[in-house]
C-alpha positions in Angstrom: -0.1 -0.1 0.0 1.4 3.5 -0.8 0.4 6.8 -2.2 3.0 8.1 -4.6 3.1 11.7 -6.1 4.8 12.2 -9.1 5.8 15.9 -9.3 6.9 16.0 -12.8 3.6 15.0 -14.3 1.6 15.9 -11.5 -0.1 12.6 -11.1 -1.2 10.6 -8.0 -1.0 6.6 -7.7 -3.0 5.3 -4.8 -2.7 1.4 -4.9 -2.2 -1.9 -2.5 -1.9 -5.4 -3.6 -5.6 -5.5 -5.2 -6.3 -2.2 -6.9 -4.6 1.1 -8.5 -6.3 4.4 -8.6 -4.6 7.0 -10.7 -5.3 10.8 -11.4 -3.6 13.8 -12.1 -3.8 17.5 -12.5 -5.3 18.5 -15.8 -4.3 21.2 -18.2 -6.9 23.3 -16.4 -5.5 22.6 -13.0 -8.5 20.7 -11.7 -8.1 16.8 -11.1 -8.6 14.2 -13.8 -9.1 10.8 -13.5 -6.8 8.4 -15.3 -7.2 4.5 -14.1 -9.3 2.7 -11.6 -8.9 -1.0 -11.9 -6.6 -4.1 -11.1 -3.3 -3.2 -9.4 -0.7 -2.2 -12.1 2.9 -1.0 -12.2 3.7 2.4 -11.2 5.4 5.1 -13.6 6.0 8.8 -14.1 3.5 9.5 -16.5 0.3 8.0 -17.5 -1.0 11.3 -19.5 -1.3 9.1 -22.8 -4.9 8.4 -21.9 -5.9 12.1 -21.9 -7.5 13.1 -24.9 -5.6 16.3 -26.3 -8.0 17.0 -29.4 -11.0 18.7 -30.1 -14.3 17.2 -31.9 -17.2 19.1 -33.7 -19.5 21.0 -31.4 -17.1 20.3 -28.4 -16.0 23.4 -26.0 -12.3 23.7 -25.6 -9.9 25.1 -23.1 -9.5 29.0 -24.0 -5.8 29.0 -23.5 -4.8 25.8 -25.3 -7.9 25.0 -27.3 -6.5 21.3 -27.2 -8.4 20.0 -24.0 -12.0 19.6 -23.4 -13.6 18.3 -19.9 -16.4 16.9 -21.9 -13.9 14.4 -23.9 -12.0 13.4 -20.8 -12.6 12.0 -17.3 -12.8 14.1 -14.3 -12.4 13.3 -10.5 -15.0 16.0 -9.2 -16.7 17.8 -12.1 -18.3 21.2 -12.1 -20.7 22.5 -14.5 -20.3 25.7 -16.7 -17.0 25.2 -18.3 -16.6 22.6 -20.9 -18.2 19.7 -19.2 -21.9 19.1 -19.6 -22.3 16.2 -17.6 -23.9 16.0 -14.1 -21.8 18.0 -11.9 -20.4 16.7 -8.5 -20.9 20.3 -6.7 -22.4 23.7 -7.4 -21.6 26.9 -5.5 -23.9 29.9 -5.9 -21.7 33.2 -5.5 -22.8 36.6 -4.3 -23.1 37.9 -8.1 -25.5 35.0 -8.8 -22.8 33.1 -11.0 -22.6 29.2 -10.3 -19.6 28.6 -12.5 -16.7 27.5 -10.6 -13.0 26.7 -11.3 -10.9 24.8 -8.7 -7.2 24.4 -9.6 -4.7 22.3 -7.6 -2.8 24.1 -5.0 -1.2 21.4 -2.9 -1.8 18.2 -1.1 -1.0 16.4 2.0 -0.3 12.5 2.5 -1.1 11.1 5.8 -1.1 7.3 7.4 -4.7 6.2 8.7 -7.4 8.4 8.3 -9.0 11.8 9.8 -12.3 11.3 11.5 -15.3 13.4 9.7 -16.8 15.8 12.1 -20.1 14.9 13.5 -20.4 12.2 10.8 -20.2 8.5 10.7 -17.5 7.3 8.6 -14.9 4.1 8.4 -11.9 4.5 10.7 -8.3 2.9 10.7 -5.2 2.7 12.6 -2.1 4.1 11.2 -0.8 1.3 9.4 -4.1 0.0 8.1 -4.5 2.9 5.6 -3.3 6.0 3.9 -4.9 9.3 3.1 -4.4 11.8 0.2 -6.0 15.3 1.0 -5.9 17.4 -2.3 -6.5 21.2 -1.7 -8.1 23.2 -4.4 -9.0 26.9 -4.8 -11.2 28.7 -6.9 -9.7 32.4 -6.6 -12.4 34.1 -8.4 -15.1 32.6 -6.0 -12.7 32.8 -3.0 -13.4 29.2 -2.2 -11.4 26.2 -1.2 -12.1 22.5 -1.6 -10.1 19.5 0.0 -10.6 16.1 -1.8 -10.0 13.3 0.5 -9.1 9.8 -0.8 -8.2 6.9 1.8 -6.9 3.4 0.5 -7.0 0.6 2.8 -4.1 -1.9 3.1 -6.1 -5.1 3.2 -9.4 -4.1 1.1 -9.7 -2.9 -2.6 -11.5 0.1 -1.4 -11.1 3.8 -2.0 -13.1 6.1 0.7 -14.0 9.5 -0.6 -15.5 12.8 0.8 -15.0 16.5 0.1 -14.8 19.6 2.3 -15.6 23.0 1.3 -14.6 26.3 3.0 -15.5 29.8 2.0 -12.0 31.8 2.0 -13.7 35.2 1.1 -15.4 37.8 2.9 -18.9 37.5 1.0 -21.5 34.6 1.8 -21.5 31.7 -0.4 -24.3 29.1 -1.0 -23.5 25.5 -1.8 -26.5 24.0 -3.8 -24.8 20.6 -4.6 -21.9 18.9 -2.6 -21.9 15.3 -3.8 -19.3 12.8 -1.9 -17.8 11.2 -4.9 -17.6 10.8 -8.5 -16.1 8.2 -10.7 -15.7 8.9 -14.5 -14.8 5.2 -16.5 -13.7 4.9 -20.0 -16.8 2.8 -21.2 -20.3 2.2 -20.6 -20.6 -1.7 -21.1 -21.9 -2.3 -17.3 -25.1 -3.0 -15.8 -26.6 -1.2 -13.0 -27.8 -3.0 -9.7 -30.0 -1.1 -7.3 -31.8 -2.5 -4.1 -35.3 -1.3 -4.0 -38.6 -2.1 -2.5 -40.8 -0.7 0.1 -42.1 -1.5 3.7 -42.1 -5.1 4.3 -40.2 -5.9 0.9 -37.1 -4.0 1.2 -33.8 -4.2 -0.7 -34.8 -6.2 -3.7 -32.0 -6.4 -6.4 -33.0 -4.6 -9.6 -30.5 -5.0 -12.8 -30.6 -2.4 -15.5 -28.5 -2.2 -18.8 -26.3 1.3 -18.7 -25.9 3.0 -22.1 -26.3 6.8 -23.1 -28.2 8.7 -20.9 -29.1 8.3 -17.3 -30.0 5.8 -14.5 -30.7 7.2 -11.0 -32.2 6.3 -7.6 -32.9 8.7 -4.5 -34.4 9.3 -1.4 -36.1 12.7 -0.5 -38.0 11.2 2.4 -35.5 12.5 5.2 -34.4 8.9 5.8 -32.3 6.8 3.4 -35.6 4.7 2.8 -36.9 1.3 2.0 -37.9 2.3 -1.3 -34.1 2.8 -2.4 -31.1 1.9 -0.6 -27.8 3.9 -0.6 -25.8 1.3 -2.1 -25.5 0.5 -5.9 -23.4 -1.9 -8.0 -22.2 -1.7 -11.5 -21.0 -4.9 -13.0 -19.8 -6.3 -16.4 -23.0 -8.0 -18.1 -21.5 -11.6 -17.6 -20.4 -10.8 -13.9 -22.3 -13.1 -11.5 -21.7 -14.0 -7.7 -18.5 -16.1 -8.7 -16.5 -14.3 -11.4 -16.2 -11.0 -13.1 -15.9 -7.3 -12.7 -17.9 -4.9 -10.5 -17.7 -1.8 -8.6 -19.7 -1.0 -5.7 -20.7 2.3 -3.9 -21.9 2.6 -0.6 -23.2 5.9 1.1 -22.3 6.4 4.8 -25.2 8.6 5.5 -28.9 8.1 6.7 -30.7 10.9 5.0 -31.6 12.1 1.5 -29.3 10.8 -1.1 -28.8 10.6 -4.7 -26.9 7.7 -6.8 -26.8 8.2 -10.5 -25.1 6.5 -13.5 -24.6 8.7 -16.6 -23.4 7.8 -20.1 -22.5 10.4 -22.3 -22.2 10.1 -26.1 -18.6 10.1 -26.4 -18.4 6.7 -24.2 -17.7 8.0 -20.9 -19.6 6.5 -17.8 -20.1 8.7 -14.8 -21.0 7.6 -11.3 -21.7 10.1 -8.7 -23.2 9.6 -5.1 -23.8 11.8 -2.3 -26.4 14.0 -0.5 -29.7 14.8 -2.6 -29.2 18.1 -4.1 -33.1 18.6 -4.2 -34.2 20.9 -1.4 -30.5 21.1 -0.3 -28.5 24.4 0.2 -25.9 25.2 2.5 -24.9 28.8 3.4 -21.1 29.6 4.2 -20.1 32.6 6.1 -16.5 33.8 5.9 -13.9 30.9 7.4 -16.9 28.5 7.5 -16.5 24.9 6.2 -19.0 21.9 4.9 -17.9 18.7 4.9 -19.8 15.8 3.0 -20.4 12.5 4.1 -18.3 9.5 3.1 -18.9 7.3 0.0 -16.9 3.9 0.1 -16.2 2.6 -3.3 -15.0 -1.2 -3.6 -13.8 -3.0 -6.5 -13.7 -6.7 -7.6 -12.7 -8.9 -10.6 -13.9 -12.1 -8.8 -17.8 -11.6 -8.7 -20.2 -10.2 -6.6 -19.8 -12.6 -3.5 -16.2 -11.2 -3.2 -17.5 -7.6 -3.6 -20.0 -8.5 -0.8 -17.3 -9.7 1.3 -15.0 -6.9 1.1 -18.0 -4.8 2.7 -18.8 -7.2 5.0 -15.3 -7.3 6.5 -14.5 -3.7 6.2 -17.9 -2.6 8.0 -17.2 -5.3 10.8 -13.7 -4.1 11.3 -13.6 -0.5 10.3 -17.0 1.1 10.5 -18.8 -0.9 13.5 -17.3 0.4 17.0 -17.3 -0.4 20.6 -18.0 -3.5 22.5 -20.0 -5.1 19.9 -17.7 -4.8 17.2 -17.1 -8.5 15.8 -19.0 -9.7 18.9 -21.6 -12.4 18.7 -24.9 -10.9 19.4 -27.0 -12.3 22.1 -30.2 -14.3 21.3 -33.1 -12.2 22.4 -37.0 -12.3 22.6 -39.1 -9.6 21.8 -42.7 -9.2 23.0 -44.2 -7.2 20.2 -45.9 -9.6 18.0 -47.0 -11.5 21.4 -48.7 -8.7 23.0 -48.3 -5.2 20.9 -49.2 -2.7 23.7 -51.6 -4.6 25.5 -49.5 -5.6 28.6 -48.6 -5.4 32.0 -45.6 -6.3 34.2 -47.1 -9.8 34.7 -47.7 -10.6 31.4 -44.2 -9.4 30.3 -42.6 -11.7 33.0 -44.7 -14.6 31.8 -43.1 -14.6 28.4 -39.6 -13.8 30.0 -39.9 -16.8 32.3 -40.5 -19.3 29.3 -37.9 -17.6 27.2 -35.5 -18.1 30.2 -36.5 -21.9 30.2 -35.4 -22.1 26.7 -32.2 -20.5 26.9 -32.9 -17.1 25.6 -30.2 -14.5 26.6 -32.1 -11.2 26.4 -35.6 -9.7 26.8 -36.7 -6.9 24.7 -39.7 -4.7 25.9 -41.3 -3.0 22.9 -43.6 -0.2 22.4 -46.4 0.7 24.9 -44.3 1.0 28.2 -44.3 4.9 28.4 -46.7 7.8 29.0 -50.2 7.2 28.1 -49.4 4.7 25.2 -51.9 2.3 25.0 -52.1 2.5 21.2 -50.3 4.4 18.3 -52.4 7.6 18.9 -50.8 8.7 22.0 -47.9 9.1 24.2 -44.9 9.3 21.9 -42.4 12.1 23.5 -43.4 11.3 27.0 -40.4 9.0 27.9 -41.5 8.3 31.5 -42.4 4.8 32.5 -46.3 4.1 32.7 -46.9 3.0 36.4 -50.0 1.1 35.5 -47.6 -1.1 33.3 -44.4 -1.1 35.2 -45.4 -0.1 38.8 -41.5 -0.3 39.6 -40.6 1.5 36.6 -37.9 0.0 34.0 -35.6 -0.6 36.7 -37.8 -2.7 38.7 -38.7 -4.8 35.4 -34.9 -4.9 34.2 -33.9 -6.3 37.8 -36.7 -8.9 37.8 -35.6 -10.1 34.2 -31.9 -10.2 35.5 -33.2 -12.7 38.3 -34.4 -14.9 35.5 -30.7 -14.9 34.1 -31.3 -12.7 31.1 -30.1 -9.1 30.0 -32.6 -6.4 29.3 -33.5 -3.8 26.8 -36.3 -1.8 25.5 -37.6 0.1 22.4 -37.7 3.8 22.0 -38.6 6.2 19.1 -36.9 9.4 20.1 -37.8 11.2 16.8 -41.4 11.3 17.0 -44.2 12.8 19.1 -48.1 12.3 19.0 -50.3 15.1 19.0 -51.7 13.5 22.1 -48.7 13.8 24.4 -47.6 16.1 27.2 -44.2 17.1 24.9 -46.4 18.3 22.3 -48.9 20.3 24.4 -45.8 21.8 26.1 -43.8 22.5 22.7 -45.9 22.5 19.5 -43.0 24.5 18.2 -40.7 21.7 18.5 -42.2 19.7 15.3 -41.3 20.0 11.9 -43.9 22.2 10.5 -44.5 24.9 7.9 -45.8 28.2 8.7 -49.6 28.6 7.8 -49.9 24.9 6.6 -51.3 21.7 8.2 -48.9 19.2 9.3 -48.9 15.7 7.7 -49.3 12.5 10.0 -47.6 9.3 9.6 -48.7 6.6 11.9 -50.4 9.4 13.9 -47.5 11.2 14.8 -45.3 14.4 14.0 -41.6 14.4 13.5 -39.5 16.4 16.1 -37.1 18.9 14.5 -33.7 17.3 15.5 -32.1 20.6 13.5 -32.7 22.3 17.0 -30.2 21.5 19.4 -32.8 22.2 22.6 -35.0 19.5 21.1 -32.1 17.1 20.9 -30.9 18.0 24.4 -34.2 17.6 25.7 -34.8 14.0 24.3 -31.4 13.2 25.6 -32.0 14.1 29.1 -35.2 11.9 29.1 -33.6 9.0 27.9 -30.4 9.1 29.7 -32.4 9.0 33.0 -34.4 5.9 31.9 -31.4 4.3 30.4 -29.5 4.9 33.6 -32.2 3.5 36.1 -31.2 0.0 36.0 -29.3 -2.6 34.2 -30.0 -1.9 30.7 -28.3 -4.1 27.9 -29.8 -3.2 24.7 -32.0 -0.3 23.0 -34.1 -0.6 19.8 -34.3 2.8 18.1 -37.4 3.0 15.7 -38.4 5.7 13.4 -41.7 4.9 11.9 -42.3 7.8 9.1 -40.8 9.9 6.6 -40.1 13.7 7.0 -42.7 16.2 5.8 -43.1 19.9 6.2 -39.6 20.1 6.5 -39.1 23.6 7.8 -37.3 25.4 11.1 -38.8 28.6 12.0 -35.7 29.7 13.7 -33.8 29.8 10.4 -33.7 32.6 7.9 -35.3 31.8 4.4 -31.9 31.3 2.7 -31.0 28.5 5.1 -34.1 26.3 5.0 -32.4 24.1 2.4 -30.0 23.0 5.5 -32.7 21.5 7.6 -32.9 17.9 6.3 -29.0 17.6 6.9 -29.1 19.4 10.2 -32.0 16.8 11.2 -29.8 14.0 10.4 -26.8 15.4 12.2 -29.0 15.8 15.3 -29.7 12.2 15.1 -26.2 11.2 14.9 -25.3 13.5 17.7 -28.0 12.0 19.9 -26.7 8.4 19.3 -23.3 9.5 20.0 -24.0 11.2 23.3 -26.0 8.0 24.5 -23.2 5.8 23.2 -20.6 7.7 25.1 -22.8 7.3 28.3 -23.7 3.7 27.9 -20.8 2.2 25.9 -21.9 -1.4 26.9 -25.4 -1.0 25.5 -26.1 -3.0 22.0 -28.4 -0.4 19.9 -30.3 -2.0 16.8 -31.4 0.7 14.6 -35.2 0.4 13.0 -37.2 2.4 11.1 -40.5 0.7 10.2 -38.2 -2.2 9.7 -35.8 -1.5 7.1 -36.3 2.2 6.1 -33.2 3.3 7.6 -30.9 0.4 6.9 -27.6 1.9 5.7 -23.9 2.2 6.6 -24.4 5.4 8.4 -26.5 3.7 11.3 -23.9 0.9 11.4 -21.5 3.5 13.1 -23.9 3.9 16.0 -25.6 0.6 15.7 -24.0 -2.4 14.7 -27.1 -4.1 13.7 -30.7 -3.1 12.0 -33.8 -4.7 12.4 -33.9 -5.9 8.8 -37.7 -5.8 7.9 -41.1 -5.6 9.8 -41.9 -8.6 7.6 -41.0 -11.4 9.5 -42.6 -14.1 7.2 -39.7 -16.7 6.6 -40.4 -17.0 2.9 -40.4 -13.4 2.3 -37.1 -12.8 4.5 -35.2 -15.1 2.4 -35.5 -12.3 -0.5 -34.9 -9.4 1.9 -32.0 -10.9 3.8 -30.6 -12.2 0.4 -30.9 -8.6 -1.0 -29.5 -7.1 2.1 -26.4 -9.4 2.0 -25.0 -7.6 -1.2 -23.7 -4.5 0.7 -24.3 -5.2 4.6 -22.9 -8.0 7.0 -24.8 -10.9 8.3 -24.4 -9.7 11.8 -26.0 -6.5 10.8 -29.4 -8.2 9.8 -31.9 -8.1 12.4 -33.9 -11.4 12.1 -36.2 -13.5 14.4 -38.6 -16.6 14.4 -42.2 -15.1 14.5 -45.5 -16.7 15.2 -47.5 -18.2 12.5 -49.8 -17.6 10.6 -47.5 -14.7 9.9 -48.9 -11.3 10.8 -47.7 -9.7 7.6 -48.6 -12.6 5.1 -50.8 -14.9 6.7 -48.5 -17.8 5.5 -47.4 -20.5 7.7 -44.0 -22.1 7.7 -42.8 -24.4 10.2 -40.6 -23.5 13.2 -37.5 -25.4 11.4 -37.8 -23.1 8.3 -38.2 -20.0 10.3 -35.0 -20.4 12.5 -33.3 -21.8 9.4 -33.8 -18.2 7.8 -33.4 -16.4 11.1 -30.0 -18.2 11.9 -28.2 -16.0 8.9 -28.7 -12.9 10.8 -28.8 -11.8 14.9 -31.2 -14.3 15.7 -34.2 -14.1 18.2 -37.9 -14.9 18.4 -40.8 -12.5 17.9 -43.6 -14.6 19.9 -44.8 -16.1 23.3 -43.2 -19.2 23.7 -46.1 -20.2 26.0 -48.4 -20.6 23.1 -46.4 -23.2 21.0 -46.8 -26.9 21.4 -44.4 -28.8 23.7 -42.7 -30.4 20.5 -42.1 -27.0 19.2 -40.7 -25.9 22.5 -38.3 -28.5 22.5 -37.3 -27.6 19.0 -36.7 -24.1 20.0 -34.4 -25.0 22.8 -32.4 -27.1 20.1 -32.4 -24.0 17.9 -31.0 -21.9 20.6 -28.5 -24.5 21.5 -27.2 -24.6 17.8 -27.3 -20.9 17.5 -25.2 -20.4 20.6 -22.7 -23.2 19.2 -22.5 -21.6 15.8 -23.2 -17.9 15.9 -19.7 -16.6 15.6 -19.4 -18.5 12.1 -23.0 -17.7 11.2 -22.6 -13.8 12.0 -19.0 -13.3 11.0 -17.9 -16.2 8.8 -17.3 -15.5 5.0 -20.8 -15.4 3.4 -21.6 -16.8 0.0 -24.8 -16.6 -2.0 -25.3 -19.5 -4.0 -28.7 -19.8 -5.4 -31.0 -16.8 -6.0 -34.6 -16.7 -4.6 -35.3 -14.3 -7.4 -34.2 -16.7 -10.3 -35.5 -20.1 -9.1 -38.1 -21.4 -6.8 -35.2 -22.2 -4.4 -32.5 -20.3 -2.4 -29.2 -21.2 -1.1 -26.4 -19.5 0.7 -23.6 -20.5 3.0 -20.9 -19.2 5.4 -17.4 -20.5 5.8 -15.0 -20.3 8.7 -11.6 -18.4 7.9 -9.8 -21.4 8.3 -12.2 -23.0 5.8 -12.7 -26.3 8.3 -16.5 -25.7 9.0 -19.2 -24.4 7.0 -22.9 -24.0 7.3 -25.3 -24.2 4.4 -28.7 -23.0 4.2 -31.1 -24.3 1.4 -34.6 -23.2 0.8 -37.4 -24.6 -1.3 -40.2 -21.8 -1.8 -42.1 -23.7 -4.2 -42.1 -27.4 -5.0 -41.8 -28.7 -8.8 -43.1 -32.1 -9.5 -41.4 -34.8 -11.7 -38.2 -33.3 -12.2 -34.6 -34.4 -11.4 -33.3 -32.8 -8.1 -30.3 -31.4 -9.7 -27.0 -30.2 -7.8 -25.9 -27.4 -5.6 -22.5 -26.3 -6.0 -20.9 -25.1 -2.6 -18.2 -22.3 -2.4 -15.1 -21.0 -0.2 -14.1 -24.6 0.8 -10.4 -25.7 0.7 -10.1 -27.9 -2.3 -7.8 -30.4 -1.1 -9.5 -30.8 2.5 -12.0 -33.8 3.1 -15.5 -32.5 4.4 -18.2 -34.7 5.9 -21.9 -33.8 4.9 -24.8 -36.0 6.5 -22.5 -38.7 7.4 -20.8 -38.8 3.9 -17.2 -37.7 2.7 -16.4 -35.4 -0.2 -13.4 -33.4 -1.3 -13.7 -29.6 -1.1 -13.2 -29.2 -4.8 -15.6 -32.1 -5.4 -18.4 -30.1 -3.4 -17.6 -26.9 -5.4 -17.2 -28.2 -8.7 -19.5 -31.1 -9.1 -21.9 -29.8 -6.1 -23.9 -32.1 -3.7 -27.1 -33.6 -5.4 -30.4 -32.1 -3.8 -31.9 -35.5 -3.1 -29.2 -35.9 -0.5 -30.7 -33.0 1.3 -34.5 -33.9 0.3 -36.1 -37.5 1.2 -39.1 -36.9 -1.1 -37.7 -37.9 -4.7 -40.6 -37.1 -6.9 -40.0 -33.3 -6.3 -37.1 -30.8 -5.9 -38.6 -30.1 -2.4 -41.7 -29.1 -0.5 -43.2 -25.7 -0.2 -41.7 -23.6 2.5 -38.9 -26.6 3.6 -35.4 -25.5 4.2 -32.3 -27.6 5.4 -29.3 -26.3 7.3 -26.4 -28.4 7.3 -23.2 -28.4 9.1 -20.1 -29.2 7.0 -17.2 -30.1 8.5 -13.4 -31.1 7.5 -12.1 -34.5 8.8 
């Protein structure tokens, strides 16, 4: 790993064992892209890739008339000069001009990585990465810009962000500030996005890239279940096991834009950052604005390899604190068992049975505070309801602890019901536009976290209840999108700052509570997967993957989530049947076989299952305790897509390749067909493995595969509806 500056050619080469990233100062003084791909040899000058000629109807540099931005690849493009593609940034100056021309002034190369201010980001030790900071100025606009590039020792990854500074005396307004741009020399790629909605999140969607644009975005104030801030471009022949692909992951939880744009000269431009729609940032003299981080990863070994890069990087260099690379406790949550209709006696009945089964943590969900008996009242009043918890949260926590379990509870600190003491005292604390009615979502308003006094107040209430007893877990929910986004304390020209200030307020509250309670495991949630993003992982190492707990739907949701996020981050539980979202009934075995590949827990009352099912639950818990480190932190492989067949399969492999766990799922039976084979992955080719009592070489399992009638006893079909198998494969 190194970052080399060639002074004569004014080019940079960032490289490790897997990738090279080369760029240089262009004839106009800005930064131009030269190469991003497999590691190549370093040399002084790679400028032969620069096009120093013109074409018809192409604007040229006025000094040399031999260089056009439109015909070359840019690192962080502006608009208004000779590039007519989508710009990465835009600055409105006092005279109304939005033309910018930032030119190279200096650079700095440092070991490690500098933290971002108030924002989530990857972090490293000094020997794990190197960072290049390139300093540019627009002397006319009196603006400075720092472009930051971090390359990691062990990953084919570049992390990027930008910092703007007003070095003049007049006020500037940033109207666009994306975090990263990659210009590539051809368009022979496919675009993958991960789309959906509540209860059907992160479904892979693939589109052919050509001239023109493809984009996804969120304007909801959250990253959203509709579009995830993670995209992949891949060669048309790339699959999970071979081929070239590039991923872009946004370490941010608010509005975003991701875009691919092919121009008519063959260039492909990828951009990602804060959504410029409804965004502005006012900079007074000496003030700075720092964009969030984009993590760019590359592979030439297929999509499994790309996913594994993100899994390892985020587990090792994004998740922090006690729960970094730590297996998660097996928990039970009372939500689907009781909803808000409970008292302490009812909760303890569920907890006692869970303790008997071997569950390690009890989580009290919505309904414990204020006058919260339904979703019409109480949000914002974070004080225990004495009718439900007569000895408060501490009393219940101590009783759960006496059963040998840890204890945690649910909060939704960004919301308030109109029927609450908080709203009656402070109606000015919600997001609201003057003179207009405010929209409701789940009968609640959104508190204005762009106001520090709001964050301070909620922090004080939560700190008190979280510190009242032995609390080990917090489930942080957020159940609606932002509307009527307006802060009455800000002037008109700063209203475009509210969305970003809001999410910065959320991050601030998370950070303060994490610092106060470093032992607590935080799980993020937002109507399930409405804010499932890399930014949240910096504060909460796991996220409730979806409110849809149906095992068959969860196969698809968890499969899609695995492309960009670690298995250890995927909240997955066994819930009651018929399932409350779909009405479907899958066996308790299949429900667990899906949930094993996640954080694992239960979302039901174990008093209401049969004795045989309860014995099965005890076996499931024992299996998970024995294997959770491998399941959550092993090397994960997707084997068969639920979107292409009526079956799905995946597996995890230990680092030493001596143990693996396979999950196979039949979502729909097919009659009178040969069973076929399933090829495994990630094994050591020369080792002998035991699967269901028979021995196989690793290369045999990976190249020939295992016949599916080995897993399924019904020889007439390739499975049975909703039947699944989890198999442990161990080397002799």
